[in-house]
N, CA, C and O of each residue as an XYZ file, in Angstrom:
712
protein
N       0.211     10.818     14.916
C      -0.692     10.921     13.767
C       0.338      9.797     12.930
O      -0.281      8.894     12.367
N       1.691      9.769     12.810
C       2.394      9.289     11.971
C       2.341      7.534     12.158
O       2.744      6.948     11.153
N       1.928      6.693     13.232
C       1.854      5.891     13.882
C       0.290      5.473     13.090
O       0.363      4.371     12.546
N      -0.770      6.003     12.975
C      -1.961      5.871     12.184
C      -1.706      5.758     10.841
O      -1.822      4.663     10.290
N      -1.212      7.220      9.945
C      -0.842      6.865      8.833
C      -0.207      5.716      8.332
O      -0.442      5.266      7.211
N       0.747      5.133      9.285
C       1.675      4.483      8.681
C       0.548      3.060      9.038
O      -0.004      2.693      8.001
N       0.290      2.542      9.819
C      -0.992      1.789      9.392
C      -2.080      1.533      8.699
O      -2.522      0.421      8.409
N      -2.494      2.527      8.445
C      -3.459      2.706      7.510
C      -2.929      2.428      5.997
O      -3.469      1.642      5.218
N      -1.920      3.115      5.754
C      -0.797      2.523      4.454
C      -0.603      1.714      4.486
O      -0.871      1.202      3.399
N       0.026      0.618      5.568
C      -0.007     -0.506      5.424
C      -0.792     -1.261      4.919
O      -0.647     -1.691      3.775
N      -1.743     -1.551      5.665
C      -3.399     -1.951      5.285
C      -3.529     -1.896      3.879
O      -3.581     -2.887      3.151
N      -3.583     -0.658      3.496
C      -3.840     -0.345      1.950
C      -2.859     -1.097      0.964
O      -3.222     -1.542     -0.125
N      -1.447     -1.198      1.517
C      -0.686     -1.829      0.398
C      -0.678     -3.311      0.483
O      -0.457     -4.074     -0.458
N      -0.978     -3.683      1.887
C      -1.330     -5.222      1.734
C      -2.511     -5.496      0.773
O      -2.469     -6.380     -0.083
N      -3.607     -4.644      0.983
C      -4.829     -5.331      0.413
C      -4.716     -5.096     -0.874
O      -5.438     -5.793     -1.587
N      -3.814     -4.083     -1.565
C      -3.569     -4.064     -2.634
C      -2.365     -4.776     -3.432
O      -2.389     -5.212     -4.583
N      -1.458     -4.775     -2.640
C      -0.267     -5.565     -3.347
C      -0.222     -6.944     -3.349
O       0.426     -7.489     -4.243
N      -0.939     -7.791     -2.296
C      -0.532     -9.228     -2.390
C      -1.846    -10.042     -3.563
O      -1.635    -11.080     -4.191
N      -2.941     -9.367     -3.596
C      -3.886     -9.824     -4.822
C      -3.164     -9.495     -6.206
O      -3.113    -10.280     -7.153
N      -2.747     -8.524     -6.187
C      -1.944     -8.145     -7.760
C      -0.897     -8.481     -7.848
O      -0.335     -8.202     -8.907
N      -0.214     -9.147     -6.925
C       0.936     -9.893     -7.064
C       0.524    -11.463     -7.388
O       1.124    -12.059     -8.282
N      -0.615    -12.165     -6.561
C      -0.986    -13.048     -7.214
C      -1.603    -13.554     -8.568
O      -1.387    -14.569     -9.230
N      -2.230    -12.760     -8.699
C      -3.287    -12.155    -10.000
C      -2.383    -12.387    -11.058
O      -2.559    -13.192    -11.973
N      -0.908    -11.270    -10.813
C       0.032    -11.232    -11.966
C       1.115    -12.381    -12.143
O       1.633    -12.599    -13.239
N       1.392    -13.025    -11.120
C       1.822    -14.604    -11.422
C       1.086    -15.498    -11.900
O       1.555    -16.288    -12.719
N      -0.415    -15.582    -11.439
C      -1.000    -16.318    -12.270
C      -0.898    -16.519    -13.557
O      -0.525    -17.473    -14.239
N      -1.493    -14.919    -13.901
C      -1.802    -14.831    -15.184
C      -0.355    -13.858    -16.012
O      -0.275    -12.736    -16.511
N       0.848    -15.268    -15.757
C       1.825    -14.584    -16.263
C       2.264    -14.079    -17.650
O       1.650    -14.762    -18.469
N       2.978    -13.272    -18.219
C       2.911    -12.862    -19.626
C       1.722    -12.629    -20.424
O       1.480    -13.053    -21.554
N       1.082    -11.962    -19.740
C      -0.587    -11.890    -20.340
C      -0.414    -10.216    -20.152
O       0.464     -9.566    -19.586
N      -1.848     -9.732    -21.001
C      -1.430     -8.134    -20.758
C      -1.599     -7.703    -19.836
O      -0.940     -6.713    -19.515
N      -2.740     -8.344    -18.817
C      -3.161     -8.104    -17.340
C      -1.621     -8.247    -16.770
O      -1.338     -7.311    -16.022
N      -0.848     -8.946    -16.902
C       0.539     -9.100    -16.069
C       1.273     -8.117    -16.660
O       2.037     -7.566    -15.866
N       1.310     -7.708    -17.766
C       2.405     -6.283    -18.223
C       1.482     -5.012    -17.698
O       2.250     -4.195    -17.189
N       0.201     -4.581    -17.643
C      -0.455     -3.973    -16.988
C      -0.344     -3.773    -15.628
O      -0.497     -2.612    -15.249
N      -0.126     -4.577    -14.843
C       0.064     -4.539    -13.249
C       1.539     -4.638    -12.746
O       1.894     -4.508    -11.575
N       2.469     -4.928    -13.991
C       4.127     -4.461    -13.470
C       4.394     -3.396    -14.128
O       5.530     -2.936    -14.014
N       3.388     -2.701    -15.020
C       3.676     -1.429    -15.170
C       3.478     -0.425    -14.016
O       4.339      0.384    -13.668
N       2.178     -0.566    -13.419
C       1.485     -0.391    -12.278
C       2.329     -0.136    -11.113
O       2.322      0.917    -10.475
N       3.055     -1.154    -10.872
C       3.909     -1.227     -9.652
C       5.215     -0.042    -10.150
O       5.611      0.998     -9.625
N       5.596     -0.736    -11.329
C       6.516      0.321    -11.545
C       6.566      1.595    -11.571
O       7.606      2.209    -11.338
N       5.503      2.127    -11.843
C       4.833      3.541    -11.533
C       4.501      3.956    -10.109
O       4.268      5.124     -9.796
N       4.493      2.924     -9.261
C       4.288      3.244     -7.970
C       5.628      2.924     -7.469
O       5.770      3.102     -6.259
N       6.865      2.398     -8.262
C       8.126      2.481     -7.536
C       8.609      3.869     -7.565
O       9.218      4.454     -6.669
N       8.282      4.280     -8.625
C       9.051      5.795     -9.402
C       8.390      6.964     -8.863
O       8.911      8.076     -8.961
N       7.131      6.754     -8.229
C       6.799      8.221     -8.082
C       6.804      8.747     -6.452
O       6.107      8.157     -5.627
N       7.388      9.545     -6.192
C       7.483      9.905     -4.735
C       6.440      9.799     -3.962
O       5.459     10.169     -4.609
N       6.119      9.448     -2.790
C       4.655      9.367     -2.199
C       4.409     10.937     -1.981
O       3.254     11.219     -2.302
N       5.009     11.842     -1.614
C       4.596     13.503     -1.258
C       3.980     13.844     -2.429
O       2.787     14.142     -2.373
N       4.757     13.869     -3.860
C       4.166     14.425     -5.066
C       3.060     13.895     -5.358
O       2.153     14.625     -5.760
N       2.878     12.614     -5.240
C       1.508     11.857     -5.433
C       0.323     12.286     -4.678
O      -0.817     12.263     -5.142
N       0.660     12.709     -3.407
C      -0.579     13.399     -2.405
C      -0.502     14.552     -2.801
O      -1.451     15.127     -2.267
N       0.141     15.380     -3.521
C      -0.151     16.664     -3.529
C      -1.307     16.553     -4.641
O      -2.467     16.944     -4.507
N      -0.705     15.899     -5.834
C      -1.350     15.837     -7.043
C      -2.964     15.452     -6.915
O      -3.912     15.921     -7.544
N      -2.942     14.398     -5.844
C      -4.168     13.622     -5.196
C      -5.112     15.284     -4.841
O      -6.178     15.717     -5.280
N      -4.483     15.633     -4.231
C      -5.362     16.691     -3.381
C      -5.690     17.860     -4.371
O      -6.744     18.494     -4.311
N      -4.827     18.064     -5.171
C      -5.058     18.960     -6.138
C      -5.958     18.668     -7.348
O      -6.599     19.512     -7.974
N      -5.918     17.589     -7.542
C      -7.195     17.082     -8.589
C      -8.216     16.648     -8.036
O      -8.949     16.213     -8.924
N      -8.779     16.495     -6.821
C      -9.812     16.711     -5.624
C     -10.134     18.083     -5.880
O     -11.253     18.338     -6.324
N      -9.403     18.899     -5.689
C      -9.783     20.657     -5.708
C     -10.343     20.873     -6.570
O     -11.568     20.966     -6.484
N      -9.476     21.098     -8.148
C      -9.764     21.192     -9.075
C     -10.752     20.351     -9.692
O     -11.227     20.947    -10.658
N     -11.246     19.242     -9.539
C     -12.137     18.551    -10.434
C     -13.522     18.066     -9.552
O     -14.484     17.667    -10.208
N     -13.592     18.095     -8.425
C     -14.240     17.850     -7.774
C     -14.974     18.849     -6.226
O     -15.838     18.647     -5.372
N     -14.010     19.930     -6.575
C     -14.172     21.298     -5.840
C     -14.302     20.787     -4.277
O     -15.072     21.414     -3.550
N     -13.636     19.765     -3.787
C     -13.506     19.230     -2.434
C     -12.025     19.417     -1.473
O     -11.072     18.851     -2.009
N     -11.782     19.923     -0.517
C     -10.759     19.806      0.378
C     -11.179     19.141      1.316
O     -12.338     19.051      1.719
N      -9.829     18.426      1.873
C      -9.965     17.545      2.658
C      -9.754     18.528      4.024
O      -8.992     19.495      4.004
N     -10.595     18.108      5.284
C     -10.037     18.727      6.521
C      -9.116     19.134      6.913
O      -8.189     18.327      6.839
N      -8.784     20.373      7.474
C      -7.578     21.211      7.335
C      -7.317     20.432      9.210
O      -6.182     19.976      9.349
N      -8.042     20.324     10.212
C      -7.531     20.340     11.471
C      -7.546     18.909     11.441
O      -8.139     18.280     10.564
N      -6.789     18.281     12.553
C      -6.598     16.913     12.735
C      -7.648     16.506     13.847
O      -7.889     17.272     14.780
N      -8.196     15.412     13.733
C      -9.920     15.012     14.585
C      -9.209     13.561     15.057
O      -8.795     12.746     14.232
N      -9.145     13.396     16.284
C      -8.422     12.172     17.240
C      -9.546     11.027     16.882
O     -10.684     11.481     16.764
N      -9.432      9.933     16.736
C     -10.390      9.092     16.149
C     -11.224      8.566     17.205
O     -12.044      7.657     17.070
N     -10.869      9.412     18.629
C     -12.072      8.940     19.453
C     -13.144      9.826     19.862
O     -14.004      9.760     20.741
N     -12.741     10.965     18.662
C     -13.579     12.190     18.681
C     -14.481     11.651     17.715
O     -15.615     11.323     18.063
N     -13.993     11.494     16.238
C     -14.778     10.944     15.259
C     -13.968     10.237     14.423
O     -12.957     10.652     13.857
N     -14.521      9.005     14.361
C     -14.014      8.122     13.698
C     -13.823      8.113     12.374
O     -12.712      7.922     11.880
N     -14.860      8.312     11.707
C     -15.279      8.747     10.205
C     -14.412      9.652      9.705
O     -13.681      9.479      8.730
N     -14.515     10.823     10.518
C     -13.805     12.446      9.877
C     -12.371     11.813     10.038
O     -11.587     12.241      9.191
N     -11.817     10.864     10.951
C     -10.361     10.859     11.135
C     -10.078      9.549     10.132
O      -8.905      9.174     10.108
N     -10.914      8.905      9.406
C     -10.496      7.925      7.878
C     -10.585      8.987      7.188
O      -9.501      9.166      6.632
N     -11.305      9.775      6.938
C     -11.820     10.801      5.657
C     -10.311     11.745      5.809
O      -9.800     12.287      4.829
N      -9.892     11.802      6.801
C      -8.714     12.942      7.113
C      -7.201     11.925      6.609
O      -6.136     12.507      6.401
N      -7.309     10.525      6.477
C      -6.147      9.919      6.156
C      -6.016      8.940      5.218
O      -5.003      8.258      5.064
N      -7.238      8.840      4.453
C      -7.298      8.025      3.659
C      -6.644      8.427      2.303
O      -6.092      7.553      1.635
N      -6.682      9.619      1.906
C      -5.836     10.414      0.839
C      -4.155     10.252      0.874
O      -3.409      9.888     -0.035
N      -3.884     10.591      2.041
C      -2.477     10.179      2.144
C      -2.134      8.686      2.331
O      -1.146      8.149      1.831
N      -2.867      8.197      2.946
C      -2.697      6.645      3.010
C      -2.401      5.716      1.638
O      -1.639      4.770      1.437
N      -3.326      6.404      0.822
C      -3.173      5.714     -0.625
C      -1.913      6.200     -1.403
O      -1.239      5.635     -2.264
N      -1.803      7.516     -0.785
C      -0.483      8.024     -1.666
C       0.812      6.725     -1.424
O       1.423      5.969     -2.179
N       0.791      7.020      0.242
C       2.008      6.399      0.515
C       1.910      4.543      0.422
O       2.820      3.730      0.265
N       0.652      4.366      0.565
C       0.358      2.801      0.510
C       0.604      2.395     -0.963
O       1.040      1.248     -1.054
N       0.438      3.033     -2.126
C       0.667      2.826     -2.950
C       1.769      2.328     -3.629
O       1.699      1.493     -4.531
N       3.132      3.005     -3.058
C       4.571      3.072     -3.298
C       4.673      1.161     -2.742
O       4.943      0.182     -3.437
N       4.328      1.244     -1.242
C       4.296     -0.170     -0.649
C       3.735     -1.088     -1.406
O       4.283     -2.189     -1.365
N       2.577     -0.949     -2.259
C       1.656     -2.098     -2.372
C       2.591     -2.293     -3.767
O       2.687     -3.484     -4.065
N       3.172     -1.541     -4.518
C       4.087     -1.852     -5.575
C       4.888     -2.851     -5.176
O       4.835     -4.002     -5.610
N       5.865     -2.316     -4.103
C       6.636     -3.310     -3.826
C       6.280     -4.464     -3.240
O       7.123     -5.316     -3.520
N       5.373     -4.918     -2.517
C       4.531     -5.863     -1.818
C       4.286     -6.843     -2.969
O       4.423     -8.061     -2.848
N       3.827     -6.077     -4.357
C       3.293     -6.893     -5.570
C       4.400     -7.740     -6.111
O       4.325     -8.937     -6.387
N       5.423     -6.966     -6.222
C       6.563     -7.457     -6.887
C       7.205     -8.617     -6.355
O       7.521     -9.580     -7.054
N       7.408     -8.532     -5.072
C       7.806     -9.555     -3.861
C       6.662    -10.585     -3.799
O       7.097    -11.637     -3.332
N       5.621    -10.638     -4.042
C       4.696    -11.606     -4.131
C       4.575    -12.412     -5.427
O       4.304    -13.611     -5.506
N       4.813    -11.577     -6.408
C       4.870    -12.361     -7.921
C       5.830    -13.083     -8.186
O       5.681    -14.149     -8.784
N       7.302    -12.516     -7.683
C       8.233    -13.348     -7.998
C       8.381    -14.763     -6.985
O       8.894    -15.817     -7.361
N       7.973    -14.583     -6.024
C       8.046    -15.862     -4.752
C       7.303    -16.960     -5.487
O       7.671    -18.121     -5.665
N       5.853    -16.189     -5.994
C       4.736    -17.409     -6.024
C       5.368    -17.911     -7.564
O       5.263    -19.117     -7.790
N       5.852    -17.272     -8.361
C       6.545    -17.632     -9.622
C       7.595    -18.862     -9.447
O       7.525    -19.936    -10.045
N       8.446    -18.531     -8.631
C       9.525    -19.393     -8.233
C       8.834    -20.818     -7.732
O       9.182    -21.925     -8.142
N       7.746    -20.555     -6.724
C       7.005    -21.701     -6.161
C       6.184    -22.629     -7.385
O       6.009    -23.847     -7.434
N       5.846    -21.761     -8.153
C       4.719    -22.563     -8.870
C       5.749    -23.690     -9.971
O       5.553    -24.876    -10.235
N       6.897    -22.733    -10.450
C       8.115    -23.406    -11.366
C       8.385    -24.596    -10.436
O       8.013    -25.720    -10.773
N       9.062    -24.370     -9.199
C       9.493    -25.350     -8.404
C       8.434    -26.831     -8.230
O       8.730    -28.025     -8.170
N       7.113    -26.114     -8.187
C       6.152    -27.152     -7.700
C       5.651    -27.936     -9.693
O       5.175    -29.071     -9.718
N       5.787    -27.420    -10.613
C       5.931    -27.927    -11.575
C       7.037    -28.763    -11.891
O       6.882    -29.789    -12.553
N       8.338    -28.328    -11.385
C       8.977    -29.096    -11.491
C       9.514    -30.626    -10.810
O      10.159    -31.608    -11.178
N       8.854    -30.169     -9.673
C       8.693    -31.445     -8.703
C       8.103    -32.606     -9.280
O       8.665    -33.693     -9.416
N       6.467    -32.199     -9.746
C       5.714    -32.917    -10.304
C       6.058    -33.712    -11.398
O       5.738    -34.897    -11.492
N       6.733    -33.063    -12.265
C       7.404    -33.575    -13.855
C       8.594    -34.449    -13.297
O       9.047    -35.328    -14.030
N       9.132    -34.253    -12.019
C       9.903    -35.262    -11.611
C       9.612    -36.406    -11.312
O      10.220    -37.464    -11.477
N       8.156    -36.050    -10.628
C       7.747    -37.371     -9.908
C       6.882    -38.203    -10.641
O       6.365    -39.189    -10.115
N       6.581    -37.725    -12.414
C       5.711    -38.497    -13.048
C       4.315    -37.841    -13.707
O       3.514    -38.310    -14.515
N       4.358    -36.829    -13.161
C       3.052    -36.055    -13.368
C       3.086    -35.435    -14.812
O       4.039    -34.811    -15.280
N       1.702    -35.749    -15.546
C       1.830    -35.110    -16.842
C       1.538    -33.614    -16.891
O       2.200    -32.861    -17.606
N       0.575    -33.213    -16.149
C       0.571    -31.683    -16.049
C       0.556    -31.320    -14.781
O       0.390    -32.119    -13.859
N       0.758    -29.888    -14.620
C       0.889    -29.191    -13.572
C      -0.201    -29.279    -12.487
O      -1.253    -28.640    -12.472
N       0.218    -30.153    -11.608
C      -0.826    -30.873    -10.317
C       0.058    -29.719     -9.318
O       1.278    -29.738     -9.160
N      -0.775    -28.859     -8.784
C      -0.642    -28.502     -7.630
C      -2.013    -27.783     -6.555
O      -3.024    -27.194     -6.939
N      -1.676    -28.030     -5.451
C      -2.601    -27.102     -4.600
C      -2.646    -25.933     -4.572
O      -1.643    -25.497     -4.008
N      -3.656    -24.766     -5.068
C      -3.210    -23.369     -4.586
C      -3.261    -23.316     -3.141
O      -2.693    -22.256     -2.879
N      -3.682    -23.951     -1.856
C      -3.263    -23.706     -0.728
C      -2.062    -24.016     -0.417
O      -1.495    -23.134      0.228
N      -1.366    -25.069     -0.662
C       0.000    -25.483     -0.460
C       0.767    -24.429     -0.942
O       1.442    -23.746     -0.172
N       0.724    -24.180     -2.439
C       1.427    -22.840     -3.176
C       1.384    -21.807     -2.661
O       2.475    -21.271     -2.854
N       0.836    -21.265     -2.172
C       0.497    -19.666     -1.698
C       0.859    -20.321      0.114
O       0.838    -19.353      0.874
N       1.058    -21.202      0.620
C       1.759    -21.355      2.019
C       3.263    -21.159      1.695
O       3.847    -20.294      2.348
N       3.928    -21.824      0.813
C       5.397    -21.918      0.288
C       5.731    -20.360     -0.408
O       6.875    -19.921     -0.528
N       4.915    -19.883     -0.689
C       5.327    -18.556     -1.357
C       4.902    -17.315     -0.423
O       4.800    -16.155     -0.823
N       4.655    -17.796      0.985
C       3.982    -16.676      1.964
C       5.903    -15.754      2.597
O       5.943    -14.755      3.315
N       6.743    -16.245      2.231
C       8.054    -15.465      2.294
C       7.965    -13.703      2.310
O       8.360    -12.877      3.134
N       7.215    -13.568      0.922
C       7.097    -11.829      1.243
C       6.323    -11.100      2.131
O       5.944     -9.943      1.947
N       6.054    -11.914      3.266
C       5.833    -11.137      4.215
C       6.793    -10.507      5.146
O       6.402     -9.431      5.600
N       7.874    -10.887      5.515
C       8.999    -10.457      5.953
C       9.021     -8.900      5.246
O       8.973     -7.872      5.923
N       9.108     -8.927      3.640
C       8.693     -7.397      3.287
C       8.131     -6.425      4.288
O       8.691     -5.468      4.824
N       6.533     -7.011      4.465
C       5.593     -6.167      5.239
C       5.962     -5.479      6.659
O       5.524     -4.448      7.168
N       6.889     -6.381      7.104
C       7.388     -6.146      8.293
C       8.824     -4.742      8.154
O       9.030     -3.817      8.938
N       9.416     -5.020      7.145
C      10.599     -4.258      7.000
C       9.633     -3.034      6.465
O       9.650     -2.127      7.297
N       8.952     -2.784      5.544
C       8.118     -1.794      5.019
C       7.337     -0.680      5.877
O       7.184      0.514      5.616
N       6.852     -1.488      7.068
C       6.491     -0.671      8.078
C       7.343      0.385      8.833
O       7.122      1.530      9.228
N       8.473     -0.512      8.879
C       9.311      0.317      9.497
C      10.088      1.306      8.721
O      10.727      2.191      9.290
N      10.045      1.166      7.302
C      10.010      2.456      6.176
C       9.179      3.265      6.568
O       9.577      4.381      6.905
N       7.878      2.963      6.633
C       7.102      3.770      6.578
C       6.838      4.912      7.772
O       6.436      6.072      7.688
N       7.198      4.167      8.821
C       7.359      4.943     10.639
C       8.651      5.795      9.948
O       8.197      6.937     10.003
N       9.571      5.880      9.525
C      10.485      6.532      9.460
C      10.573      7.575      7.894
O      11.381      8.497      7.786
N       9.775      7.265      7.013
C       9.713      8.079      5.670
C       8.657      8.734      5.552
O       8.322      9.216      4.470
N       7.874      8.874      6.776
C       6.581      9.795      6.740
C       6.588     11.294      6.647
O       5.631     12.013      6.361
N       7.837     11.656      6.937
C       7.436     13.100      7.599
C       7.276     13.814      6.265
O       6.437     14.714      6.304
N       7.930     13.616      4.992
C       8.038     14.658      4.009
C       6.440     14.619      3.640
O       5.889     15.719      3.596
N       5.604     13.403      3.357
C       4.267     13.120      2.903
C       3.309     13.800      4.215
O       2.316     14.482      3.963
N       3.726     13.530      5.540
C       2.719     13.935      6.438
C       3.122     15.852      6.259
O       2.102     16.532      6.152
N       3.900     16.315      6.242
C       4.118     17.582      6.110
C       3.353     18.119      4.835
O       3.077     19.317      4.770
N       3.048     17.349      3.941
C       2.500     18.027      2.349
C       1.121     17.739      2.746
O       0.298     18.654      2.766
N       0.735     16.293      3.130
C      -0.882     16.070      3.077
C      -1.540     15.509      4.002
O      -2.543     14.833      3.776
N      -1.138     15.684      4.974
C      -1.858     15.453      6.370
C      -2.632     16.475      7.187
O      -1.910     17.472      7.165
N      -3.618     16.730      7.830
C      -4.053     17.763      8.524
C      -2.867     17.902      9.638
O      -1.898     17.179      9.865
N      -3.288     19.025     10.200
C      -2.110     19.483     11.601
C      -3.356     19.749     12.478
O      -4.532     20.059     12.288
N      -2.534     19.479     13.542
C      -3.438     19.198     15.041
C      -3.519     20.747     15.289
O      -2.773     21.637     14.880
N      -4.892     20.825     16.255
C      -5.322     22.233     16.406
C      -4.293     22.727     17.695
O      -4.104     22.036     18.696
N      -3.745     23.908     17.481
C      -2.863     24.641     18.392
C      -3.828     24.897     19.668
O      -4.886     25.526     19.718
N      -3.175     24.258     20.606
C      -3.967     24.831     22.310
C      -4.109     26.166     22.544
O      -3.482     26.794     21.691
N      -4.608     26.805     23.256
C      -4.761     27.956     23.450
C      -4.277     28.808     24.482
O      -4.746     28.536     25.588
N      -3.343     29.914     24.440
C      -2.108     30.175     25.097
C      -3.049     31.283     26.400
O      -4.129     31.865     26.300
N      -2.045     31.203     27.559
C      -2.690     31.873     28.737
C      -3.023     33.247     28.325
O      -2.264     33.912     27.621
N      -4.476     33.792     28.883
C      -4.179     35.331     28.152
C      -5.583     35.441     27.028
O      -6.403     36.341     26.846
N      -5.397     34.005     26.369
C      -6.465     34.083     24.966
C      -7.440     33.893     25.162
O      -7.549     33.065     26.066
N      -8.793     34.396     24.596
C     -10.189     34.397     24.949
C     -10.841     32.901     24.979
O     -11.920     32.652     25.517
N     -10.110     32.053     24.393
C     -10.491     30.748     24.448
C     -10.024     29.724     25.532
O     -10.460     28.580     25.661
N      -8.707     30.556     26.573
C      -8.426     29.496     27.263
C      -9.150     29.556     28.426
O      -9.056     28.655     29.258
């Protein structure tokens, strides 16, 4: 269960963190950039187990829906398994995406500044850079993704305890279901 939750959380965090980091860097010092930076600071500030509980309480009180309580293996029913893990993965992935977003933004800004300085040094009048070359040079935050996966494996114990389904207990000998 921990590996499933960590993998899904990492997918969510990369899909959310990298694009918001790129947008924040490209739109530097705009309202959108400030909003995305506040969004990332909120993600770094909130404990994931608390956010998981708030999500579940919000769904129960506003929608009247309770996530499934017993664990279903992906081989049994993949759709139900994803439904069970999407909320905890969003809670945990939000924190990781905030970190990835901040690293992506700072790395991309550094590469963009260097590209502009190099272009001016070579006599170019404007900022001439290929977005493909810029992104290749700004790929350093990928190291953070691997470190974040290791952090997720070690730090998911509390979040799993609070917001993920429990495995079905095995029937004991002498039990009517045994």
